[in-house]
C-alpha positions in Angstrom: -0.4 -0.2 -0.2 1.5 3.4 -0.5 1.4 5.5 2.4 -0.8 8.3 0.5 -3.0 5.5 0.4 -3.2 5.0 4.0 -3.4 8.2 4.9 -6.6 8.1 2.5 -7.8 5.1 4.3 -6.9 6.5 8.1 -8.9 10.5 7.0 -12.4 8.6 6.3 -11.9 6.1 9.3 -11.6 9.6 11.3 -14.1 11.2 9.4 -16.2 8.7 10.3 -16.2 9.2 13.8 -13.5 6.4 14.4 -11.1 7.2 17.4 -8.9 4.3 17.8 -6.9 1.6 15.5 -4.7 -1.2 15.8 -2.1 0.0 13.3 1.3 -2.2 12.1 3.2 -1.6 9.2 6.6 -3.2 7.8 9.0 -1.3 5.5 11.2 -2.5 2.7 14.2 -2.1 4.6 12.6 -4.1 7.5 12.8 -7.5 4.4 16.4 -6.0 3.2 14.2 -5.1 -0.1 14.5 -1.2 -2.3 11.6 1.1 -1.5 10.9 1.5 -5.0 7.8 -0.2 -7.4 8.6 -3.6 -7.4 8.5 -2.9 -3.3 4.7 -1.7 -4.2 3.8 -5.1 -5.9 5.6 -7.2 -3.2 3.0 -5.0 -0.6 0.6 -5.7 -2.8 1.3 -9.4 -3.2 1.2 -9.7 0.9 -2.2 -7.5 0.9 -4.1 -9.7 -1.4 -2.6 -13.2 -0.5 -1.6 -12.7 3.4 -3.9 -15.1 5.7 -4.9 -12.2 8.3 -6.8 -14.1 10.1 -4.2 -15.8 12.8 -3.1 -12.2 13.6 -6.8 -11.2 14.2 -7.4 -14.7 16.5 -4.4 -13.5 18.5 -5.3 -10.1 19.3 -8.8 -11.1 19.2 -7.1 -13.2 22.2 -4.7 -10.7 23.5 -7.9 -7.9 24.0 -10.0 -11.0 25.5 -7.4 -11.6 28.1 -6.5 -8.3 28.7 -10.3 -7.4 29.2 -10.5 -10.3 32.1 -7.3 -9.0 33.8 -4.8 -11.5 32.3 -6.7 -14.1 35.2 -5.5 -17.4 34.4 -3.9 -16.8 31.2 -1.1 -19.5 30.0 -1.2 -18.1 26.5 0.6 -15.0 26.8 3.6 -15.3 29.4 4.9 -12.7 28.9 2.3 -10.5 29.9 2.9 -10.7 33.4 2.4 -7.4 35.1 -1.3 -6.1 35.1 -2.6 -2.3 35.3 -2.2 -2.2 38.8 2.1 -2.5 38.3 1.8 -6.0 40.2 3.3 -8.9 39.0 1.6 -11.9 38.8 2.1 -15.5 39.8 
């Protein structure tokens, strides 16, 4: 995706009342690529062909675990500090 396309989508969301989103991006240099037309074709390929359902499922699980205060959560072992600053055992 070209940056100007992403900005247009963000502006549309903002105008529709969206206040917060989850945003992640990967630049060409993160894949040892040059930011050029070839890279742009790769970004379109990934956007069209990538199965994002696992990432969505993981985010859903993480949000659910956070909403539950991470009680009994063993899926995210690195998340041991809860909102009040105490550590989970």
